[in-house]
C-alpha positions in Angstrom: -12.5 -19.9 14.5 -9.3 -21.8 14.1 -6.0 -20.2 14.9 -4.5 -20.6 11.4 -7.2 -18.2 10.1 -5.5 -15.4 11.8 -2.6 -15.7 9.4 -4.9 -14.9 6.3 -4.7 -11.6 4.7 -7.8 -9.5 4.9 -8.5 -6.4 2.6 -11.2 -3.9 3.7 -11.8 -1.2 1.0 -14.0 1.8 1.7 -14.7 3.3 -1.6 -11.5 4.4 -3.3 -10.3 6.5 -0.2 -9.3 4.0 2.4 -7.8 0.4 2.5 -7.2 -1.7 5.6 -4.8 -4.6 5.2 -4.9 -7.0 8.1 -2.0 -9.4 8.8 0.5 -7.2 7.0 4.2 -8.3 7.7 6.2 -5.5 6.3 5.9 -2.2 4.4 8.2 -2.6 1.3 7.8 0.8 -0.3 6.0 3.9 0.6 5.5 7.2 -1.1 2.6 9.3 -2.2 1.8 7.3 -5.4 2.8 3.7 -4.4 2.5 1.6 -1.4 3.8 -1.9 -1.4 3.0 -4.3 1.4 4.1 -7.8 2.2 1.8 -10.4 3.7 2.4 -14.1 4.3 1.2 -15.0 0.9 0.9 -11.8 -1.1 2.7 -8.6 -2.1 0.1 -5.9 -2.4 0.8 -2.9 -4.6 -1.5 0.1 -3.9 -1.5 2.9 -6.6 -3.0 6.3 -6.3 -2.3 9.9 -5.4 -1.8 11.4 -1.9 -1.3 8.1 -0.3 -0.6 7.9 3.4 0.0 5.0 5.7 -1.4 4.9 9.3 -2.0 2.5 12.1 0.9 0.1 11.6 0.1 -2.0 14.8 -1.3 -5.4 15.5 -0.3 -6.3 12.0 -2.7 -4.0 10.5 -2.1 -1.1 8.0 -4.5 1.7 7.0 -3.7 3.3 3.7 -5.7 6.4 2.7 -5.6 8.8 -0.2 -7.1 8.5 -3.7 -6.6 4.8 -4.5 -6.7 4.1 -8.3 -5.6 0.5 -8.5 -4.5 -2.6 -6.5 -2.2 -5.4 -7.5 -2.0 -8.6 -5.7 1.0 -10.9 -6.4 1.0 -14.4 -5.0 4.2 -16.0 -3.3 5.2 -16.8 0.1 7.6 -14.7 2.0 11.2 -15.9 1.9 12.9 -16.5 5.3 
């Protein structure tokens, strides 16, 4: 596997109860109905109820709760 692939965003959805986002750079917003995350190329909006964020290590975030929708917005992170 080439090293540039480690910069890509990976989403692992388990039913509507759990989402793991790999290569997350920043948590932009976090409350029990909305979690917004920033990756290299995307802003990810996770909507639902009872949302909680776990495991912010190794650039990986686990969001659990009742996930009702995801929104992906393209655009590179500004430096």
